[in-house]
C-alpha positions as CSV (number, residue, x, y, z in Angstrom):
1,M,-57.2,15.5,-14.4
2,L,-53.5,14.6,-15.1
3,G,-52.7,10.9,-15.3
4,K,-50.3,9.3,-12.9
5,R,-46.6,9.7,-14.0
6,K,-44.9,6.5,-15.0
7,R,-42.2,5.5,-12.5
8,V,-38.8,5.9,-14.1
9,V,-35.6,4.3,-12.6
10,L,-32.5,6.1,-13.7
11,T,-29.1,4.4,-14.2
12,I,-26.0,5.7,-12.6
13,K,-25.0,7.1,-16.0
14,D,-28.2,9.0,-16.2
15,K,-27.6,10.5,-12.8
16,L,-24.1,11.5,-13.8
17,D,-25.5,13.2,-16.9
18,I,-28.0,15.1,-14.8
19,I,-25.2,16.2,-12.4
20,K,-23.2,17.5,-15.4
21,K,-26.2,19.4,-16.8
22,L,-27.0,20.9,-13.5
23,E,-23.4,22.2,-13.4
24,E,-24.0,23.7,-16.8
25,G,-26.9,25.7,-15.5
26,I,-29.9,23.7,-16.7
27,S,-32.9,24.1,-14.4
28,F,-34.4,21.4,-12.2
29,K,-37.8,21.8,-14.0
30,K,-36.3,21.3,-17.5
31,L,-34.4,18.2,-16.4
32,S,-37.4,16.7,-14.7
33,V,-39.3,17.0,-18.0
34,V,-36.5,15.6,-20.1
35,Y,-36.0,12.5,-17.9
36,G,-39.6,12.0,-16.9
37,I,-39.0,12.4,-13.2
38,G,-40.1,14.7,-10.4
39,E,-38.2,17.9,-9.5
40,S,-37.6,16.5,-6.0
41,T,-35.7,13.5,-7.6
42,V,-33.5,15.9,-9.5
43,R,-32.8,17.8,-6.2
44,D,-32.0,14.5,-4.5
45,I,-29.5,13.7,-7.2
46,K,-27.7,17.0,-6.7
47,K,-27.7,16.4,-2.9
48,N,-26.0,13.0,-3.4
49,K,-23.6,14.3,-6.1
50,E,-20.4,13.3,-4.3
51,R,-21.6,9.8,-3.4
52,I,-22.8,9.1,-7.0
53,I,-19.5,10.3,-8.5
54,S,-17.4,8.3,-6.0
55,Y,-19.5,5.2,-6.7
56,A,-19.0,5.7,-10.5
57,N,-15.3,6.1,-10.1
58,N,-15.0,2.8,-8.4
59,S,-17.2,0.8,-10.8
60,D,-16.1,-1.1,-13.9
61,P,-15.8,1.7,-16.5
62,T,-17.1,-0.4,-19.4
63,S,-20.4,-1.4,-17.9
64,G,-20.8,-0.5,-14.3
65,V,-22.4,3.0,-14.6
66,S,-24.3,2.3,-17.8
67,K,-26.4,-0.5,-16.4
68,R,-26.4,-0.2,-12.7
69,K,-29.4,1.6,-11.2
70,S,-28.9,1.4,-7.4
71,M,-26.0,2.0,-5.2
72,K,-26.8,-0.5,-2.5
73,S,-23.5,-1.2,-0.6
74,S,-22.2,-4.5,0.6
75,T,-22.6,-5.7,4.2
76,Y,-18.8,-5.8,4.3
77,E,-17.8,-2.6,2.6
78,E,-14.1,-2.8,3.4
79,L,-14.0,-6.3,1.9
80,D,-15.9,-5.0,-1.1
81,R,-13.3,-2.3,-1.7
82,V,-10.4,-4.6,-1.4
83,M,-12.0,-7.2,-3.8
84,I,-12.7,-4.7,-6.6
85,E,-9.2,-3.3,-6.3
86,W,-7.8,-6.8,-6.5
87,F,-10.1,-7.7,-9.4
88,N,-9.1,-4.6,-11.4
89,Q,-5.5,-5.4,-10.8
90,Q,-5.9,-8.9,-12.1
91,K,-7.7,-7.6,-15.1
92,T,-5.1,-5.1,-16.0
93,D,-2.3,-7.7,-15.5
94,G,-4.1,-10.0,-17.9
95,I,-4.6,-12.7,-15.2
96,P,-7.8,-14.9,-15.7
97,V,-10.3,-14.7,-12.8
98,S,-12.9,-17.4,-12.4
99,G,-15.8,-17.3,-10.0
100,T,-14.1,-20.0,-7.9
101,I,-10.9,-18.0,-7.7
102,C,-12.9,-14.8,-6.9
103,A,-14.7,-16.5,-4.0
104,K,-11.5,-18.0,-2.5
105,Q,-9.8,-14.6,-2.7
106,A,-12.8,-13.0,-0.9
107,K,-12.6,-15.6,1.9
108,F,-8.8,-15.0,2.1
109,F,-9.3,-11.2,2.4
110,F,-12.1,-11.6,5.0
111,D,-9.7,-13.6,7.2
112,A,-6.6,-11.5,6.5
113,L,-8.4,-8.3,7.4
114,G,-9.5,-9.8,10.7
115,M,-13.2,-9.1,10.0
116,E,-16.0,-10.5,12.1
117,G,-19.2,-12.1,11.0
118,D,-20.6,-15.1,9.2
119,F,-19.3,-14.4,5.7
120,N,-20.0,-17.0,3.0
121,A,-18.5,-16.5,-0.4
122,S,-21.4,-18.2,-2.1
123,S,-22.6,-18.0,-5.7
124,G,-25.2,-15.5,-4.5
125,W,-22.5,-13.3,-3.0
126,L,-20.5,-13.5,-6.2
127,T,-23.6,-12.5,-8.3
128,R,-24.3,-9.5,-6.1
129,F,-20.6,-8.5,-6.1
130,K,-20.5,-8.5,-10.0
131,Q,-23.8,-6.6,-10.1
132,R,-22.6,-4.0,-7.7
133,H,-19.5,-3.3,-9.8
134,G,-21.0,-3.9,-13.3
135,I,-18.6,-6.8,-13.9
136,P,-19.7,-8.6,-17.1
137,K,-20.4,-12.4,-16.9
138,A,-17.5,-13.2,-19.3
139,A,-15.0,-11.8,-16.7
140,G,-15.7,-14.7,-14.5
141,K,-15.2,-17.4,-17.1
142,G,-11.5,-17.6,-16.8
143,T,-10.9,-15.8,-20.1
144,K,-7.5,-14.0,-20.1
145,L,-8.0,-10.2,-19.6
146,K,-5.4,-8.1,-21.3
147,G,-4.5,-4.5,-20.8
148,D,-6.1,-2.1,-23.3
149,E,-3.2,-1.6,-25.6
150,T,-5.2,0.8,-27.9
151,A,-6.1,3.0,-25.0
152,A,-2.6,2.9,-23.7
153,S,-1.1,3.9,-27.0
154,E,-3.7,6.7,-27.4
155,F,-3.0,8.1,-23.9
156,C,0.8,8.0,-24.5
157,G,0.4,10.1,-27.6
158,N,-2.0,12.6,-25.9
159,F,0.3,12.8,-22.9
160,Q,3.4,13.5,-24.9
161,E,1.5,16.2,-26.8
162,F,0.4,17.7,-23.4
163,V,4.0,17.7,-22.1
164,E,5.2,19.4,-25.2
165,R,2.4,21.9,-25.2
166,E,3.0,22.8,-21.5
167,N,6.7,22.8,-22.1
168,L,7.3,20.4,-19.1
169,Q,10.7,18.9,-18.3
170,P,11.1,15.4,-16.7
171,E,11.8,17.1,-13.4
172,Q,8.2,18.5,-13.5
173,I,6.5,15.2,-14.3
174,Y,5.5,13.0,-11.3
175,G,3.9,9.6,-10.8
176,A,2.4,8.0,-7.7
177,D,0.8,4.6,-6.9
178,Q,0.0,2.6,-3.8
179,T,0.3,-1.0,-2.7
180,G,-0.5,-3.1,0.4
181,L,2.5,-4.3,2.4
182,F,2.2,-7.2,4.8
183,W,5.1,-6.1,7.0
184,K,5.3,-9.1,9.3
185,C,6.4,-11.5,6.7
186,L,9.3,-13.9,6.6
187,P,9.8,-17.0,4.4
188,S,8.0,-19.8,6.3
189,R,11.0,-22.2,6.1
190,T,13.3,-19.7,7.9
191,L,11.1,-19.7,11.0
192,L,10.7,-23.3,12.0
193,L,10.6,-26.9,10.8
194,E,7.9,-27.8,8.4
195,T,6.3,-30.1,11.0
196,E,5.9,-27.2,13.3
197,Q,4.1,-25.0,10.8
198,S,0.8,-26.7,11.3
199,T,0.7,-26.0,15.0
200,S,-1.8,-23.5,16.4
201,G,1.0,-21.1,17.3
202,Y,1.3,-19.9,13.7
203,R,-1.0,-18.2,11.2
204,S,-0.8,-16.0,8.2
205,S,0.1,-12.4,8.9
206,R,-2.7,-9.8,9.2
207,E,-0.4,-6.9,9.8
208,R,-0.8,-4.7,6.8
209,I,0.0,-1.1,5.9
210,I,-0.5,0.8,2.7
211,I,2.5,2.5,1.1
212,M,2.4,5.0,-1.7
213,C,5.5,5.9,-3.7
214,C,5.8,9.1,-5.6
215,A,8.8,10.4,-7.7
216,N,9.4,12.5,-10.8
217,A,10.5,11.0,-14.1
218,T,14.2,11.7,-13.5
219,G,14.1,9.7,-10.3
220,L,16.1,12.5,-8.6
221,H,13.1,13.7,-6.5
222,K,11.6,11.0,-4.4
223,L,9.1,12.2,-1.9
224,N,8.9,10.6,1.5
225,L,6.8,7.5,1.4
226,C,3.2,8.0,2.3
227,V,2.2,5.2,4.8
228,V,-1.4,4.6,5.9
229,G,-2.3,2.3,8.8
230,K,-5.5,1.6,10.6
231,A,-4.4,3.0,14.0
232,K,-4.3,6.8,14.5
233,K,-1.2,6.3,16.7
234,P,-0.1,2.7,17.1
235,R,1.2,1.5,20.4
236,A,4.7,1.3,18.9
237,F,4.5,5.1,18.3
238,K,4.4,5.9,22.0
239,G,6.6,8.9,22.7
240,T,7.2,9.4,18.9
241,D,6.5,12.7,17.2
242,L,4.8,11.8,13.9
243,S,6.5,14.7,12.2
244,N,9.9,13.1,12.9
245,L,9.1,9.9,11.1
246,P,10.9,9.2,7.9
247,V,7.5,8.8,6.2
248,T,4.3,10.7,5.9
249,Y,1.8,8.8,8.1
250,F,-2.0,8.8,8.0
251,S,-4.6,6.6,9.5
252,Q,-7.9,5.3,8.2
253,K,-10.1,2.2,8.5
254,G,-10.4,1.5,4.7
255,A,-8.1,-1.0,2.8
256,W,-6.9,1.6,0.3
257,I,-6.1,5.3,0.5
258,E,-9.4,7.3,0.7
259,Q,-10.2,10.6,-1.0
260,S,-9.9,12.7,2.2
261,V,-6.5,11.2,3.0
262,F,-5.2,11.6,-0.5
263,R,-6.4,15.2,-0.6
264,Q,-4.5,16.0,2.6
265,W,-1.4,14.4,1.2
266,F,-1.6,16.3,-2.0
267,D,-2.3,19.7,-0.5
268,R,0.0,19.5,2.6
269,Y,2.9,17.5,1.3
270,F,3.0,16.9,-2.5
271,V,2.4,20.5,-3.6
272,P,4.8,22.3,-1.2
273,Q,7.6,19.7,-1.7
274,V,7.3,19.9,-5.5
275,Q,7.3,23.7,-5.4
276,K,10.4,23.7,-3.2
277,H,12.2,21.2,-5.5
278,L,11.5,23.0,-8.7
279,K,12.5,26.3,-7.2
280,S,15.9,24.8,-6.2
281,K,16.3,23.7,-9.8
282,G,15.5,27.1,-11.2
283,L,12.4,25.8,-13.0
284,L,8.9,27.2,-13.2
285,E,6.8,25.9,-10.3
286,K,4.6,23.9,-12.6
287,A,4.0,20.2,-12.6
288,V,1.7,17.2,-13.4
289,L,1.1,14.2,-11.2
290,L,0.1,11.0,-13.1
291,L,-2.3,8.7,-11.2
292,D,-3.9,5.3,-11.7
293,F,-7.5,4.5,-12.7
294,P,-10.0,3.8,-11.1
295,P,-9.1,6.7,-8.9
296,P,-9.9,6.6,-5.2
297,H,-9.0,10.3,-5.4
298,P,-10.9,13.5,-6.1
299,N,-11.6,14.6,-9.7
300,E,-8.9,16.2,-11.8
301,E,-10.7,19.6,-11.6
302,V,-10.6,19.5,-7.8
303,L,-7.1,18.2,-7.3
304,S,-4.7,21.1,-8.1
305,S,-2.6,23.7,-6.4
306,D,-4.1,27.0,-5.4
307,D,-2.5,28.7,-8.4
308,G,-3.6,25.9,-10.8
309,R,0.0,25.2,-11.9
310,I,0.3,21.8,-10.3
311,I,-2.3,19.4,-11.6
312,V,-3.1,15.7,-11.9
313,K,-3.8,13.5,-14.9
314,Y,-5.5,10.1,-14.6
315,L,-4.6,7.1,-16.7
316,P,-7.5,5.5,-18.6
317,P,-8.9,2.2,-17.3
318,N,-7.2,-1.1,-17.9
319,V,-3.7,0.3,-18.8
320,T,-1.9,0.1,-15.4
321,S,0.2,-3.0,-16.3
322,L,1.1,-1.4,-19.6
323,I,2.2,2.2,-18.8
324,Q,1.7,3.1,-15.1
325,P,5.3,4.0,-14.2
326,M,5.2,2.8,-10.6
327,S,3.9,-0.6,-11.8
328,Q,6.9,-1.1,-14.1
329,G,9.1,-2.5,-11.4
330,V,9.3,0.4,-8.9
331,L,6.8,-0.9,-6.3
332,A,8.1,-4.5,-6.7
333,T,11.6,-3.3,-6.1
334,V,10.7,-1.4,-2.9
335,K,9.0,-4.6,-1.6
336,R,12.0,-6.7,-2.5
337,Y,14.4,-4.4,-0.7
338,Y,12.1,-4.3,2.3
339,R,12.0,-8.1,2.5
340,V,15.8,-8.4,2.1
341,G,16.3,-5.8,4.9
342,L,13.8,-7.6,7.1
343,L,15.6,-10.9,6.6
344,Q,19.0,-9.3,7.2
345,K,17.7,-7.8,10.4
346,Y,16.5,-11.2,11.5
347,M,19.9,-12.8,10.8
348,D,21.8,-10.0,12.4
349,E,19.9,-10.1,15.7
350,G,20.5,-13.8,15.9
351,I,17.5,-14.4,18.2
352,D,14.9,-17.1,17.8
353,P,12.0,-16.4,15.5
354,K,9.4,-16.1,18.3
355,M,11.5,-13.3,20.0
356,F,12.1,-11.6,16.7
357,W,8.4,-11.5,16.0
358,K,7.7,-10.2,19.5
359,N,10.2,-7.4,19.1
360,L,9.2,-6.4,15.5
361,T,6.9,-3.4,15.5
362,V,5.1,-1.3,12.9
363,L,7.6,1.5,13.7
364,D,10.5,-0.9,12.8
365,A,8.6,-1.7,9.5
366,I,8.2,2.0,8.7
367,Y,12.0,2.6,9.1
368,E,12.8,-0.5,7.1
369,V,10.4,0.3,4.2
370,S,11.7,3.9,4.2
371,R,15.2,2.6,3.8
372,A,14.0,0.3,1.0
373,W,12.5,3.3,-0.9
374,N,15.8,5.2,-0.4
375,M,17.7,2.3,-2.0
376,V,15.7,2.4,-5.2
377,K,18.0,3.9,-7.8
378,S,17.1,6.9,-9.9
379,S,17.9,4.8,-13.0
380,T,15.2,2.3,-12.0
381,I,12.6,5.0,-11.8
382,T,13.7,6.7,-15.0
383,K,13.5,3.4,-16.9
384,A,9.9,2.9,-15.5
385,W,8.8,5.9,-17.6
386,K,10.1,4.5,-20.9
387,K,6.7,3.4,-22.1
388,L,5.3,6.9,-21.7
389,F,8.6,8.3,-23.1
390,P,10.0,5.8,-25.6
391,S,13.3,7.7,-25.9
392,H,14.2,6.3,-22.5
393,E,16.2,3.1,-22.9
394,G,16.8,0.0,-20.7
395,N,14.8,-2.4,-18.7
396,S,12.7,-1.4,-15.7
397,G,13.4,-2.4,-12.1
398,M,15.4,-5.3,-10.9
399,N,15.7,-7.9,-13.7
400,I,15.1,-11.6,-13.3
401,E,18.8,-12.5,-13.3
402,E,19.6,-10.0,-10.5
403,G,16.7,-11.3,-8.5
404,A,17.8,-14.9,-9.0
405,I,21.3,-14.1,-7.8
406,L,20.0,-12.2,-4.8
407,A,17.7,-15.1,-3.9
408,A,20.6,-17.6,-4.2
409,N,22.9,-15.6,-2.0
410,L,20.3,-15.1,0.7
411,A,19.4,-18.8,0.6
412,T,23.0,-19.7,1.1
413,L,23.3,-17.3,4.1
414,L,20.1,-18.7,5.6
415,Q,21.2,-22.3,5.2
416,N,24.2,-21.4,7.4
417,T,22.1,-19.6,10.0
418,E,20.5,-21.3,13.0
419,D,16.8,-22.2,12.6
420,C,17.0,-21.3,8.9
421,E,18.5,-24.5,7.4
422,H,15.3,-25.4,5.5
423,A,15.3,-22.3,3.4
424,D,15.9,-22.8,-0.3
425,I,16.1,-20.6,-3.4
426,E,12.5,-21.4,-4.5
427,N,11.2,-20.4,-1.1
428,I,13.1,-17.1,-1.1
429,D,12.1,-16.3,-4.7
430,Q,8.4,-16.9,-4.1
431,W,8.6,-14.8,-0.9
432,F,10.3,-11.9,-2.8
433,D,7.5,-11.8,-5.4
434,S,4.5,-12.6,-3.3
435,R,1.8,-10.0,-3.4
436,S,0.0,-11.0,-0.3
437,N,0.4,-12.9,2.9
438,D,0.2,-16.4,1.4
439,S,1.5,-19.7,2.7
440,S,5.1,-18.5,2.3
441,C,4.6,-16.1,5.2
442,Q,4.1,-17.2,8.8
443,V,3.9,-15.4,12.1
444,L,3.1,-16.1,15.7
445,T,-0.5,-15.9,16.9
446,D,-1.5,-13.4,19.5
447,S,-2.1,-16.1,22.0
448,E,1.4,-17.6,21.8
449,G,2.9,-14.1,21.8
450,A,1.1,-13.4,25.0
451,E,2.4,-16.6,26.5
452,D,6.0,-15.7,25.7
453,Q,5.4,-12.2,27.1
454,G,4.0,-13.8,30.3
455,R,7.1,-16.0,30.6
456,A,9.3,-13.0,30.1
457,T,7.5,-11.1,32.8
458,E,8.1,-14.0,35.2
459,R,11.8,-13.8,34.5
460,K,12.0,-10.1,35.3
461,T,14.4,-9.2,38.1
462,P,13.2,-7.2,41.1
463,G,13.3,-3.4,40.9
464,K,16.2,-3.1,43.3
465,T,18.4,-5.4,41.2
466,R,17.4,-3.5,38.0
467,K,18.5,-0.2,39.6
468,T,21.9,-1.6,40.5
469,E,22.3,-2.9,36.9
470,L,21.7,0.6,35.5
471,N,24.4,2.1,37.8
472,P,27.1,3.3,35.4
473,E,29.8,2.6,38.0
474,K,29.1,-1.1,37.8
475,H,29.6,-3.5,34.9
476,I,27.0,-2.7,32.2
477,S,25.0,-5.8,31.2
478,H,23.7,-6.3,27.7
479,K,20.2,-6.1,29.2
480,A,20.9,-2.7,30.7
481,A,22.5,-1.5,27.5
482,L,19.5,-2.6,25.5
483,E,17.2,-0.8,27.8
484,W,19.2,2.4,27.6
485,T,19.3,2.1,23.8
486,E,15.5,1.7,23.7
487,N,15.2,4.8,25.9
488,L,17.6,6.8,23.7
489,L,15.7,5.8,20.6
490,G,12.5,7.0,22.2
491,Y,14.2,10.3,23.0
492,L,15.4,10.8,19.4
493,E,11.9,10.1,18.1
494,Q,10.6,13.1,20.2
495,Q,13.2,15.5,18.8
496,D,12.4,17.4,15.6
497,D,16.1,18.2,14.8
498,M,17.6,14.7,14.6
499,L,18.8,13.3,11.4
500,L,17.4,10.0,10.0
501,S,20.9,8.7,9.7
502,D,21.4,9.2,13.5
503,K,18.3,7.1,14.2
504,L,19.4,4.4,11.8
505,V,22.8,4.1,13.4
506,L,21.2,3.7,16.8
507,R,18.8,1.1,15.5
508,R,21.8,-0.8,14.1
509,L,23.5,-0.7,17.5
510,R,20.3,-2.0,19.1
511,T,20.4,-5.0,16.7
512,I,24.1,-5.7,17.7
513,I,23.2,-5.5,21.4
514,R,20.3,-7.8,21.0
515,R,22.5,-10.4,19.3
516,K,25.1,-10.2,22.1
517,H,22.3,-10.5,24.7
518,K,21.1,-13.6,23.0
519,I,24.6,-15.2,22.8
520,Q,25.1,-14.5,26.5
521,N,21.7,-16.2,27.4
522,N,22.6,-19.3,25.3
523,K,25.9,-19.6,27.2
524,S,24.2,-19.4,30.6
525,Y,22.0,-22.5,29.8
């Protein structure tokens, strides 16, 4: 009689090895003997192949898969995804992360994402979080974590050899990366007096979208921004044809772009647009897309065009801050231009902060961030590739001196604008470079916004008076002109043959009308 088989618990790395060997054609029976497990266990590993690979891709590459044995998920999966993304970014940027900092960041993300439940960022939670992602204990001691310069140097050499071997031109080399954007964010001191900031009517902004920038190494082919929000069709999109937006819009519940969304973007937008661009340049329709690690995207083997000529390459772990092109000032420049545009819009409309916040929608943010991406110069993008291609000269992005001048100019403008007198250079500069919705950003709470809306409803004129106002034979009021402009904008959004420039002109007119309407209201009081 055979003895009872000893129970064997495989690590994630063992399971990955089994998956690889199954793909090579090794039988279930042989693998069960080699690893001392039952054939049914091998079959279960094959059945859960995608889940295992996805988990491994999002774990710490140095220790996560070699020691971890289970894939038990967190109670708050979205929070877990955001936290590991944040931790990896801090690590690649060389920023020390202690257990206390990690716990505070988790609590911040829990509140910022509007999650419900009784979450406690305790030492027990921290231990389980580190175990889930294979984070070594030393990572929580506050030791400075630097980018892997050796891996970066090795990858640069290999990538340059790959480019030469494939005979690729800069026009055929693309890079893409994503970042979160808290789109309802103004410097706190432009909104109200400091004594008012502590009132219940204000809180940190939770309005967040994901933006992904993609361009080639020449900077001459910038694809439309990929924007991902939580709502399939936000209320502000009512009457808007998504195909007419100046961006490519997707929806998902997760905090970062998921595999299914990225695959759709790659197949439906990236590949066709790259093929069209290269054809217009008389080049072979062959290209490579450089992506960050850890990849929330499908494997390199899966992600390619039908003819296999357009492929992806992943950067090794811990080199983002060193050689990822979009992290060399491009994403930061987009955010800076967005915030400048948002602030300019606020000053141009000349309305009080509460009304500005009430009027600002995610559709406005999408147009504004699209404009910001269009403003990024090709030279900025070209310089961002210099670490992968040392022959490129110059500094990446907007340098410190330019940023300081811009902050000083805007601070001066704000100090001469009503309700903005308390803005200063330090406040503006911190707001420019903020990576999240920290204390430099304030917005109205939903409750106060609702109260303002209720008061606005009480002030509405009867239907008969409104009809008279809209009669073109009578004097056209600012209120009527604003309503017509809103309707015309809605009409343009439904048309598939309207130019973006036409829509932007109309949006500029709407801003002017709002300002005139506000001035008229002030005179009447």
